[in-house]
C-alpha positions, 0 to 999 in steps of 0.5 A: 420179779419182772417189771414189764410194760404194765409199769409204763402203761400204769404210770401213763394211765394214772397220770392222765386220770388226774384230769380226764377230758371228754372222749373223742369219738374219732379216737374211740373208733381208732382204739376199737379198730385196733382191738377188733383186728385179731390175727389167726397166727400161732406161735409155737413154743421154743424153749424157756423165755429168758430175755427178749430178742436183741434190739434192732431198728424197726422192731415194734410192739402194739399193746392195748390196755383195758381198765375199769374206766377206758381202753387205750393203745400204745405203740413202742418202736425202735426207730433209729440209732444216734450217738451210740444210743437207740431212739425209742418212739412211743405213740399213745392213744387214749379216748381223749388224747393222742401223742407221740414221744421220741427218746434218745436212750443210752445204755439199752444194750446194758439193760438187755444184759442186766434187766434194769432201767437204772442203767439207762441215760436219756439224752433228749426227748421230743414230744408231739401232741396231736395237732400241735408242734414238736416240743423238745425237752432238754436242759434243767427240765429234762434233768428233772423229768428223767425219772419220769421218762425212765418209768415210761421205758419200764417196758424194756426192763425184764428180770431173768427170774421167771416162773417155769409154767408153760401156757398158751395165751390167746390175744389179738396178735395171735396165739402164743404157745409155751409162754412163761408166766412171771409176777410184777410189782410197781410202786406209784404215788405211794401205792403198790400195784401187782400183776401177772404177765406172760412172755414169749420169745417171738415178741421183740423189745420186751417179750410181753404177750399179756399182763393182768393186774392182781385185782383183774381191773387192768389188762394189757394185751399184745395187739400187734408186733413186728421185727422190722418196718418201724420208722420215725413219724417226725 
């Protein structure tokens, strides 16, 4: 079984859907521009996918989620190292909100080998909602919220048990030959959500190219990615 970025984005989506503000036309246009920037790049098959590339500062992936209610964009990047851990920055853009979260994570190198986020520890969290000052989550509040933030990092978790099918998958980030397909099951709010995902070794951080829920109501596609260049936004 593979737990992939579908888990992280699903949690964020369902949490935000509890109260849904009105769409902001500026954010809607930004999301549309992400989805409309298709790239002609083609990535060749290069052997069976077993795990993503080794982590390095500057790597990033940009994914777009299409659900029955709206589209959204998320960028996950490795933007620094501190105290022996990695600083992960996630930028979330929905039709009604925009925010950036930075997390200092210990144990990512262990996760790279074991494929499970249970080996992670979170040192600090900094959140910057759109147009608001930076908020630091620490102390007892962080202790209570660690489980939630670990779920938000589920995109780092890739189990080695995958299918053997080799497929070509076309997404806005390009055409990926020789992707490997796997399945995922995520439990959230007492319900189980299943999806299929496709992975390619050219993609950093989690290797995911596309994810489709079993009911086909939620689709996540790779919009862009890079092996260098990502920097802290605050």
